[in-house]
CHARMM internal coordinates of N, CA and C (Angstrom, degrees):
IC EDIT
DIST 1 N 1 CA 1.4249
DIST 1 CA 1 C 1.5023
ANGL 1 N 1 CA 1 C 107.57
DIST 1 C 2 N 1.4059
ANGL 1 CA 1 C 2 N 115.51
DIHE 1 N 1 CA 1 C 2 N 143.49
DIST 2 N 2 CA 1.4030
ANGL 1 C 2 N 2 CA 121.42
DIHE 1 CA 1 C 2 N 2 CA -176.89
DIST 2 CA 2 C 1.5285
ANGL 2 N 2 CA 2 C 110.06
DIHE 1 C 2 N 2 CA 2 C -125.58
DIST 2 C 3 N 1.2490
ANGL 2 CA 2 C 3 N 113.82
DIHE 2 N 2 CA 2 C 3 N 138.50
DIST 3 N 3 CA 1.4759
ANGL 2 C 3 N 3 CA 120.91
DIHE 2 CA 2 C 3 N 3 CA 179.25
DIST 3 CA 3 C 1.5620
ANGL 3 N 3 CA 3 C 110.90
DIHE 2 C 3 N 3 CA 3 C -106.69
DIST 3 C 4 N 1.2667
ANGL 3 CA 3 C 4 N 119.27
DIHE 3 N 3 CA 3 C 4 N 121.09
DIST 4 N 4 CA 1.5157
ANGL 3 C 4 N 4 CA 123.94
DIHE 3 CA 3 C 4 N 4 CA -176.33
DIST 4 CA 4 C 1.5159
ANGL 4 N 4 CA 4 C 105.92
DIHE 3 C 4 N 4 CA 4 C -107.22
DIST 4 C 5 N 1.3272
ANGL 4 CA 4 C 5 N 116.12
DIHE 4 N 4 CA 4 C 5 N 114.23
DIST 5 N 5 CA 1.5282
ANGL 4 C 5 N 5 CA 118.98
DIHE 4 CA 4 C 5 N 5 CA -179.54
DIST 5 CA 5 C 1.5047
ANGL 5 N 5 CA 5 C 104.81
DIHE 4 C 5 N 5 CA 5 C -113.82
DIST 5 C 6 N 1.3736
ANGL 5 CA 5 C 6 N 111.02
DIHE 5 N 5 CA 5 C 6 N 155.43
DIST 6 N 6 CA 1.5448
ANGL 5 C 6 N 6 CA 117.86
DIHE 5 CA 5 C 6 N 6 CA 171.03
DIST 6 CA 6 C 1.5278
ANGL 6 N 6 CA 6 C 107.24
DIHE 5 C 6 N 6 CA 6 C 173.95
DIST 6 C 7 N 1.2758
ANGL 6 CA 6 C 7 N 108.88
DIHE 6 N 6 CA 6 C 7 N 167.89
DIST 7 N 7 CA 1.4632
ANGL 6 C 7 N 7 CA 117.49
DIHE 6 CA 6 C 7 N 7 CA -176.16
DIST 7 CA 7 C 1.5460
ANGL 7 N 7 CA 7 C 107.78
DIHE 6 C 7 N 7 CA 7 C -67.21
DIST 7 C 8 N 1.4009
ANGL 7 CA 7 C 8 N 120.30
DIHE 7 N 7 CA 7 C 8 N 160.35
DIST 8 N 8 CA 1.3954
ANGL 7 C 8 N 8 CA 120.11
DIHE 7 CA 7 C 8 N 8 CA 177.11
DIST 8 CA 8 C 1.5464
ANGL 8 N 8 CA 8 C 107.60
DIHE 7 C 8 N 8 CA 8 C -61.00
DIST 8 C 9 N 1.3143
ANGL 8 CA 8 C 9 N 113.52
DIHE 8 N 8 CA 8 C 9 N 142.23
DIST 9 N 9 CA 1.4589
ANGL 8 C 9 N 9 CA 123.69
DIHE 8 CA 8 C 9 N 9 CA 175.62
DIST 9 CA 9 C 1.5283
ANGL 9 N 9 CA 9 C 110.42
DIHE 8 C 9 N 9 CA 9 C 64.86
DIST 9 C 10 N 1.4067
ANGL 9 CA 9 C 10 N 118.70
DIHE 9 N 9 CA 9 C 10 N 26.96
DIST 10 N 10 CA 1.4973
ANGL 9 C 10 N 10 CA 119.94
DIHE 9 CA 9 C 10 N 10 CA -178.96
DIST 10 CA 10 C 1.4655
ANGL 10 N 10 CA 10 C 110.69
DIHE 9 C 10 N 10 CA 10 C -92.50
DIST 10 C 11 N 1.4239
ANGL 10 CA 10 C 11 N 119.51
DIHE 10 N 10 CA 10 C 11 N -0.96
DIST 11 N 11 CA 1.3538
ANGL 10 C 11 N 11 CA 122.38
DIHE 10 CA 10 C 11 N 11 CA 177.22
DIST 11 CA 11 C 1.5624
ANGL 11 N 11 CA 11 C 119.18
DIHE 10 C 11 N 11 CA 11 C 98.49
DIST 11 C 12 N 1.2785
ANGL 11 CA 11 C 12 N 112.17
DIHE 11 N 11 CA 11 C 12 N 17.02
DIST 12 N 12 CA 1.5162
ANGL 11 C 12 N 12 CA 117.17
DIHE 11 CA 11 C 12 N 12 CA 175.37
DIST 12 CA 12 C 1.5067
ANGL 12 N 12 CA 12 C 117.54
DIHE 11 C 12 N 12 CA 12 C -55.63
DIST 12 C 13 N 1.4446
ANGL 12 CA 12 C 13 N 112.76
DIHE 12 N 12 CA 12 C 13 N -46.01
DIST 13 N 13 CA 1.4883
ANGL 12 C 13 N 13 CA 115.29
DIHE 12 CA 12 C 13 N 13 CA 179.59
DIST 13 CA 13 C 1.5391
ANGL 13 N 13 CA 13 C 109.65
DIHE 12 C 13 N 13 CA 13 C -72.94
DIST 13 C 14 N 1.2512
ANGL 13 CA 13 C 14 N 116.02
DIHE 13 N 13 CA 13 C 14 N -30.73
DIST 14 N 14 CA 1.5436
ANGL 13 C 14 N 14 CA 118.68
DIHE 13 CA 13 C 14 N 14 CA 177.67
DIST 14 CA 14 C 1.5366
ANGL 14 N 14 CA 14 C 109.70
DIHE 13 C 14 N 14 CA 14 C -65.90
DIST 14 C 15 N 1.2400
ANGL 14 CA 14 C 15 N 116.45
DIHE 14 N 14 CA 14 C 15 N -43.55
DIST 15 N 15 CA 1.4886
ANGL 14 C 15 N 15 CA 120.42
DIHE 14 CA 14 C 15 N 15 CA 178.09
DIST 15 CA 15 C 1.5291
ANGL 15 N 15 CA 15 C 111.63
DIHE 14 C 15 N 15 CA 15 C -58.67
DIST 15 C 16 N 1.4022
ANGL 15 CA 15 C 16 N 114.27
DIHE 15 N 15 CA 15 C 16 N -48.89
DIST 16 N 16 CA 1.4099
ANGL 15 C 16 N 16 CA 120.07
DIHE 15 CA 15 C 16 N 16 CA 178.84
DIST 16 CA 16 C 1.5277
ANGL 16 N 16 CA 16 C 112.92
DIHE 15 C 16 N 16 CA 16 C -60.83
DIST 16 C 17 N 1.3567
ANGL 16 CA 16 C 17 N 114.13
DIHE 16 N 16 CA 16 C 17 N -41.73
DIST 17 N 17 CA 1.3877
ANGL 16 C 17 N 17 CA 119.27
DIHE 16 CA 16 C 17 N 17 CA -179.44
DIST 17 CA 17 C 1.5095
ANGL 17 N 17 CA 17 C 112.25
DIHE 16 C 17 N 17 CA 17 C -66.55
DIST 17 C 18 N 1.2348
ANGL 17 CA 17 C 18 N 120.49
DIHE 17 N 17 CA 17 C 18 N -40.68
DIST 18 N 18 CA 1.4515
ANGL 17 C 18 N 18 CA 129.77
DIHE 17 CA 17 C 18 N 18 CA 174.14
DIST 18 CA 18 C 1.5345
ANGL 18 N 18 CA 18 C 111.18
DIHE 17 C 18 N 18 CA 18 C -59.21
DIST 18 C 19 N 1.3614
ANGL 18 CA 18 C 19 N 115.66
DIHE 18 N 18 CA 18 C 19 N -46.04
DIST 19 N 19 CA 1.5215
ANGL 18 C 19 N 19 CA 117.51
DIHE 18 CA 18 C 19 N 19 CA 177.62
DIST 19 CA 19 C 1.5237
ANGL 19 N 19 CA 19 C 111.16
DIHE 18 C 19 N 19 CA 19 C -65.97
DIST 19 C 20 N 1.3321
ANGL 19 CA 19 C 20 N 115.09
DIHE 19 N 19 CA 19 C 20 N -29.50
DIST 20 N 20 CA 1.4563
ANGL 19 C 20 N 20 CA 118.69
DIHE 19 CA 19 C 20 N 20 CA -179.69
DIST 20 CA 20 C 1.5233
ANGL 20 N 20 CA 20 C 111.80
DIHE 19 C 20 N 20 CA 20 C -82.87
DIST 20 C 21 N 1.3380
ANGL 20 CA 20 C 21 N 117.29
DIHE 20 N 20 CA 20 C 21 N -1.33
DIST 21 N 21 CA 1.3999
ANGL 20 C 21 N 21 CA 117.09
DIHE 20 CA 20 C 21 N 21 CA 176.39
DIST 21 CA 21 C 1.6182
ANGL 21 N 21 CA 21 C 114.07
DIHE 20 C 21 N 21 CA 21 C 79.24
DIST 21 C 22 N 1.2826
ANGL 21 CA 21 C 22 N 114.36
DIHE 21 N 21 CA 21 C 22 N 19.65
DIST 22 N 22 CA 1.5237
ANGL 21 C 22 N 22 CA 114.18
DIHE 21 CA 21 C 22 N 22 CA -176.88
DIST 22 CA 22 C 1.4696
ANGL 22 N 22 CA 22 C 108.78
DIHE 21 C 22 N 22 CA 22 C -121.75
DIST 22 C 23 N 1.3439
ANGL 22 CA 22 C 23 N 119.85
DIHE 22 N 22 CA 22 C 23 N 33.90
DIST 23 N 23 CA 1.5088
ANGL 22 C 23 N 23 CA 119.56
DIHE 22 CA 22 C 23 N 23 CA -174.18
DIST 23 CA 23 C 1.5084
ANGL 23 N 23 CA 23 C 111.65
DIHE 22 C 23 N 23 CA 23 C -69.23
DIST 23 C 24 N 1.3414
ANGL 23 CA 23 C 24 N 122.64
DIHE 23 N 23 CA 23 C 24 N -25.13
DIST 24 N 24 CA 1.4622
ANGL 23 C 24 N 24 CA 122.58
DIHE 23 CA 23 C 24 N 24 CA -179.21
DIST 24 CA 24 C 1.4885
ANGL 24 N 24 CA 24 C 109.14
DIHE 23 C 24 N 24 CA 24 C -60.92
DIST 24 C 25 N 1.2300
ANGL 24 CA 24 C 25 N 121.44
DIHE 24 N 24 CA 24 C 25 N -47.87
DIST 25 N 25 CA 1.4377
ANGL 24 C 25 N 25 CA 124.05
DIHE 24 CA 24 C 25 N 25 CA -179.38
DIST 25 CA 25 C 1.5600
ANGL 25 N 25 CA 25 C 110.00
DIHE 24 C 25 N 25 CA 25 C -67.33
DIST 25 C 26 N 1.2621
ANGL 25 CA 25 C 26 N 116.59
DIHE 25 N 25 CA 25 C 26 N -29.49
DIST 26 N 26 CA 1.5384
ANGL 25 C 26 N 26 CA 117.77
DIHE 25 CA 25 C 26 N 26 CA 179.17
DIST 26 CA 26 C 1.5119
ANGL 26 N 26 CA 26 C 107.69
DIHE 25 C 26 N 26 CA 26 C -75.10
DIST 26 C 27 N 1.3181
ANGL 26 CA 26 C 27 N 120.30
DIHE 26 N 26 CA 26 C 27 N -36.87
DIST 27 N 27 CA 1.3755
ANGL 26 C 27 N 27 CA 121.66
DIHE 26 CA 26 C 27 N 27 CA 178.62
DIST 27 CA 27 C 1.5884
ANGL 27 N 27 CA 27 C 114.10
DIHE 26 C 27 N 27 CA 27 C -65.46
DIST 27 C 28 N 1.4042
ANGL 27 CA 27 C 28 N 113.82
DIHE 27 N 27 CA 27 C 28 N -38.60
DIST 28 N 28 CA 1.4636
ANGL 27 C 28 N 28 CA 114.32
DIHE 27 CA 27 C 28 N 28 CA 172.60
DIST 28 CA 28 C 1.4266
ANGL 28 N 28 CA 28 C 114.77
DIHE 27 C 28 N 28 CA 28 C -64.31
DIST 28 C 29 N 1.3782
ANGL 28 CA 28 C 29 N 118.77
DIHE 28 N 28 CA 28 C 29 N -34.45
DIST 29 N 29 CA 1.4809
ANGL 28 C 29 N 29 CA 119.48
DIHE 28 CA 28 C 29 N 29 CA 175.26
DIST 29 CA 29 C 1.5225
ANGL 29 N 29 CA 29 C 109.36
DIHE 28 C 29 N 29 CA 29 C -66.02
DIST 29 C 30 N 1.3398
ANGL 29 CA 29 C 30 N 119.74
DIHE 29 N 29 CA 29 C 30 N -42.81
DIST 30 N 30 CA 1.3673
ANGL 29 C 30 N 30 CA 123.20
DIHE 29 CA 29 C 30 N 30 CA -176.58
DIST 30 CA 30 C 1.4262
ANGL 30 N 30 CA 30 C 111.99
DIHE 29 C 30 N 30 CA 30 C -64.67
DIST 30 C 31 N 1.2532
ANGL 30 CA 30 C 31 N 120.53
DIHE 30 N 30 CA 30 C 31 N -33.64
DIST 31 N 31 CA 1.4344
ANGL 30 C 31 N 31 CA 127.11
DIHE 30 CA 30 C 31 N 31 CA 178.14
DIST 31 CA 31 C 1.4887
ANGL 31 N 31 CA 31 C 111.81
DIHE 30 C 31 N 31 CA 31 C -65.80
DIST 31 C 32 N 1.3261
ANGL 31 CA 31 C 32 N 113.28
DIHE 31 N 31 CA 31 C 32 N -35.96
DIST 32 N 32 CA 1.5060
ANGL 31 C 32 N 32 CA 119.04
DIHE 31 CA 31 C 32 N 32 CA 176.87
DIST 32 CA 32 C 1.4740
ANGL 32 N 32 CA 32 C 115.24
DIHE 31 C 32 N 32 CA 32 C -70.44
DIST 32 C 33 N 1.4353
ANGL 32 CA 32 C 33 N 115.05
DIHE 32 N 32 CA 32 C 33 N -30.50
DIST 33 N 33 CA 1.4616
ANGL 32 C 33 N 33 CA 115.57
DIHE 32 CA 32 C 33 N 33 CA -179.89
DIST 33 CA 33 C 1.4891
ANGL 33 N 33 CA 33 C 113.59
DIHE 32 C 33 N 33 CA 33 C -83.63
DIST 33 C 34 N 1.3303
ANGL 33 CA 33 C 34 N 117.30
DIHE 33 N 33 CA 33 C 34 N -9.16
DIST 34 N 34 CA 1.4571
ANGL 33 C 34 N 34 CA 125.10
DIHE 33 CA 33 C 34 N 34 CA 177.02
DIST 34 CA 34 C 1.5119
ANGL 34 N 34 CA 34 C 111.86
DIHE 33 C 34 N 34 CA 34 C 49.24
DIST 34 C 35 N 1.3564
ANGL 34 CA 34 C 35 N 118.15
DIHE 34 N 34 CA 34 C 35 N 44.09
DIST 35 N 35 CA 1.4233
ANGL 34 C 35 N 35 CA 121.01
DIHE 34 CA 34 C 35 N 35 CA -178.27
DIST 35 CA 35 C 1.6423
ANGL 35 N 35 CA 35 C 105.39
DIHE 34 C 35 N 35 CA 35 C -85.72
DIST 35 C 36 N 1.2970
ANGL 35 CA 35 C 36 N 113.41
DIHE 35 N 35 CA 35 C 36 N 135.53
DIST 36 N 36 CA 1.4179
ANGL 35 C 36 N 36 CA 119.99
DIHE 35 CA 35 C 36 N 36 CA -179.46
DIST 36 CA 36 C 1.5543
ANGL 36 N 36 CA 36 C 111.64
DIHE 35 C 36 N 36 CA 36 C -112.92
DIST 36 C 37 N 1.2745
ANGL 36 CA 36 C 37 N 116.15
DIHE 36 N 36 CA 36 C 37 N 138.96
DIST 37 N 37 CA 1.4349
ANGL 36 C 37 N 37 CA 121.14
DIHE 36 CA 36 C 37 N 37 CA -179.11
DIST 37 CA 37 C 1.5670
ANGL 37 N 37 CA 37 C 109.89
DIHE 36 C 37 N 37 CA 37 C -113.87
DIST 37 C 38 N 1.3931
ANGL 37 CA 37 C 38 N 116.47
DIHE 37 N 37 CA 37 C 38 N 142.63
DIST 38 N 38 CA 1.4815
ANGL 37 C 38 N 38 CA 117.67
DIHE 37 CA 37 C 38 N 38 CA 172.96
DIST 38 CA 38 C 1.5194
ANGL 38 N 38 CA 38 C 106.89
DIHE 37 C 38 N 38 CA 38 C -75.99
DIST 38 C 39 N 1.2881
ANGL 38 CA 38 C 39 N 114.12
DIHE 38 N 38 CA 38 C 39 N 164.62
DIST 39 N 39 CA 1.4219
ANGL 38 C 39 N 39 CA 120.07
DIHE 38 CA 38 C 39 N 39 CA 177.75
DIST 39 CA 39 C 1.6101
ANGL 39 N 39 CA 39 C 109.05
DIHE 38 C 39 N 39 CA 39 C -63.11
DIST 39 C 40 N 1.3361
ANGL 39 CA 39 C 40 N 119.70
DIHE 39 N 39 CA 39 C 40 N -34.75
DIST 40 N 40 CA 1.3191
ANGL 39 C 40 N 40 CA 119.69
DIHE 39 CA 39 C 40 N 40 CA 176.84
DIST 40 CA 40 C 1.5363
ANGL 40 N 40 CA 40 C 116.51
DIHE 39 C 40 N 40 CA 40 C -69.21
DIST 40 C 41 N 1.3364
ANGL 40 CA 40 C 41 N 113.31
DIHE 40 N 40 CA 40 C 41 N -35.94
DIST 41 N 41 CA 1.5263
ANGL 40 C 41 N 41 CA 114.24
DIHE 40 CA 40 C 41 N 41 CA 170.09
DIST 41 CA 41 C 1.5278
ANGL 41 N 41 CA 41 C 112.71
DIHE 40 C 41 N 41 CA 41 C -62.98
DIST 41 C 42 N 1.2654
ANGL 41 CA 41 C 42 N 120.09
DIHE 41 N 41 CA 41 C 42 N -41.96
DIST 42 N 42 CA 1.4873
ANGL 41 C 42 N 42 CA 124.20
DIHE 41 CA 41 C 42 N 42 CA -178.84
DIST 42 CA 42 C 1.4735
ANGL 42 N 42 CA 42 C 106.85
DIHE 41 C 42 N 42 CA 42 C -65.84
DIST 42 C 43 N 1.3369
ANGL 42 CA 42 C 43 N 124.83
DIHE 42 N 42 CA 42 C 43 N -41.07
DIST 43 N 43 CA 1.4280
ANGL 42 C 43 N 43 CA 124.63
DIHE 42 CA 42 C 43 N 43 CA 174.65
DIST 43 CA 43 C 1.4977
ANGL 43 N 43 CA 43 C 113.86
DIHE 42 C 43 N 43 CA 43 C -59.21
DIST 43 C 44 N 1.3357
ANGL 43 CA 43 C 44 N 114.57
DIHE 43 N 43 CA 43 C 44 N -42.15
DIST 44 N 44 CA 1.5038
ANGL 43 C 44 N 44 CA 117.41
DIHE 43 CA 43 C 44 N 44 CA 179.11
DIST 44 CA 44 C 1.4791
ANGL 44 N 44 CA 44 C 108.37
DIHE 43 C 44 N 44 CA 44 C -64.09
DIST 44 C 45 N 1.3117
ANGL 44 CA 44 C 45 N 117.89
DIHE 44 N 44 CA 44 C 45 N -47.83
DIST 45 N 45 CA 1.5710
ANGL 44 C 45 N 45 CA 118.69
DIHE 44 CA 44 C 45 N 45 CA 179.01
DIST 45 CA 45 C 1.4020
ANGL 45 N 45 CA 45 C 111.29
DIHE 44 C 45 N 45 CA 45 C -58.59
DIST 45 C 46 N 1.3869
ANGL 45 CA 45 C 46 N 119.30
DIHE 45 N 45 CA 45 C 46 N -47.82
DIST 46 N 46 CA 1.4782
ANGL 45 C 46 N 46 CA 121.27
DIHE 45 CA 45 C 46 N 46 CA 178.38
DIST 46 CA 46 C 1.5502
ANGL 46 N 46 CA 46 C 111.38
DIHE 45 C 46 N 46 CA 46 C -53.66
DIST 46 C 47 N 1.3657
ANGL 46 CA 46 C 47 N 117.58
DIHE 46 N 46 CA 46 C 47 N -48.49
DIST 47 N 47 CA 1.4213
ANGL 46 C 47 N 47 CA 119.66
DIHE 46 CA 46 C 47 N 47 CA -178.59
DIST 47 CA 47 C 1.5547
ANGL 47 N 47 CA 47 C 109.84
DIHE 46 C 47 N 47 CA 47 C -65.10
DIST 47 C 48 N 1.2583
ANGL 47 CA 47 C 48 N 124.94
DIHE 47 N 47 CA 47 C 48 N -36.69
DIST 48 N 48 CA 1.4395
ANGL 47 C 48 N 48 CA 130.95
DIHE 47 CA 47 C 48 N 48 CA 179.45
DIST 48 CA 48 C 1.4745
ANGL 48 N 48 CA 48 C 106.51
DIHE 47 C 48 N 48 CA 48 C -62.66
DIST 48 C 49 N 1.3218
ANGL 48 CA 48 C 49 N 116.27
DIHE 48 N 48 CA 48 C 49 N -53.30
DIST 49 N 49 CA 1.4300
ANGL 48 C 49 N 49 CA 121.32
DIHE 48 CA 48 C 49 N 49 CA -176.31
DIST 49 CA 49 C 1.4957
ANGL 49 N 49 CA 49 C 109.14
DIHE 48 C 49 N 49 CA 49 C -62.39
DIST 49 C 50 N 1.2702
ANGL 49 CA 49 C 50 N 120.93
DIHE 49 N 49 CA 49 C 50 N -46.82
DIST 50 N 50 CA 1.4257
ANGL 49 C 50 N 50 CA 125.79
DIHE 49 CA 49 C 50 N 50 CA -179.27
DIST 50 CA 50 C 1.5242
ANGL 50 N 50 CA 50 C 110.65
DIHE 49 C 50 N 50 CA 50 C -57.01
DIST 50 C 51 N 1.4334
ANGL 50 CA 50 C 51 N 113.00
DIHE 50 N 50 CA 50 C 51 N -50.49
DIST 51 N 51 CA 1.4744
ANGL 50 C 51 N 51 CA 115.91
DIHE 50 CA 50 C 51 N 51 CA 175.74
DIST 51 CA 51 C 1.4775
ANGL 51 N 51 CA 51 C 113.17
DIHE 50 C 51 N 51 CA 51 C -58.26
DIST 51 C 52 N 1.2903
ANGL 51 CA 51 C 52 N 121.46
DIHE 51 N 51 CA 51 C 52 N -40.94
DIST 52 N 52 CA 1.5005
ANGL 51 C 52 N 52 CA 125.93
DIHE 51 CA 51 C 52 N 52 CA 175.62
DIST 52 CA 52 C 1.5030
ANGL 52 N 52 CA 52 C 111.13
DIHE 51 C 52 N 52 CA 52 C -62.71
DIST 52 C 53 N 1.1613
ANGL 52 CA 52 C 53 N 119.71
DIHE 52 N 52 CA 52 C 53 N -48.43
DIST 53 N 53 CA 1.4640
ANGL 52 C 53 N 53 CA 124.12
DIHE 52 CA 52 C 53 N 53 CA -179.20
DIST 53 CA 53 C 1.5522
ANGL 53 N 53 CA 53 C 107.67
DIHE 52 C 53 N 53 CA 53 C -62.43
DIST 53 C 54 N 1.2067
ANGL 53 CA 53 C 54 N 121.19
DIHE 53 N 53 CA 53 C 54 N -38.25
DIST 54 N 54 CA 1.4650
ANGL 53 C 54 N 54 CA 126.93
DIHE 53 CA 53 C 54 N 54 CA -178.65
DIST 54 CA 54 C 1.4896
ANGL 54 N 54 CA 54 C 110.57
DIHE 53 C 54 N 54 CA 54 C -62.21
DIST 54 C 55 N 1.3341
ANGL 54 CA 54 C 55 N 116.99
DIHE 54 N 54 CA 54 C 55 N -34.59
DIST 55 N 55 CA 1.4328
ANGL 54 C 55 N 55 CA 122.80
DIHE 54 CA 54 C 55 N 55 CA 176.30
DIST 55 CA 55 C 1.5192
ANGL 55 N 55 CA 55 C 115.31
DIHE 54 C 55 N 55 CA 55 C -68.20
DIST 55 C 56 N 1.3694
ANGL 55 CA 55 C 56 N 114.15
DIHE 55 N 55 CA 55 C 56 N -18.18
DIST 56 N 56 CA 1.4484
ANGL 55 C 56 N 56 CA 119.11
DIHE 55 CA 55 C 56 N 56 CA -179.42
DIST 56 CA 56 C 1.4881
ANGL 56 N 56 CA 56 C 110.05
DIHE 55 C 56 N 56 CA 56 C -82.89
DIST 56 C 57 N 1.3499
ANGL 56 CA 56 C 57 N 119.78
DIHE 56 N 56 CA 56 C 57 N -23.08
DIST 57 N 57 CA 1.4790
ANGL 56 C 57 N 57 CA 120.92
DIHE 56 CA 56 C 57 N 57 CA -177.82
DIST 57 CA 57 C 1.4517
ANGL 57 N 57 CA 57 C 116.34
DIHE 56 C 57 N 57 CA 57 C -78.47
END
COOR INIT
IC SEED 1 N 1 CA 1 C
IC BUILD
């Protein structure tokens, strides 16, 4: 069992959706919500995802 932690809107669901191979439907949903992220928020998410993926290696 794995626990995935992160700040709200940090991309936890997107990561899991991507790993499940269902990213296309997630992107369509995200486009409808029109959520915008700042560069700082995207950088933080990228770092968190990279750190998480490094633990899998």
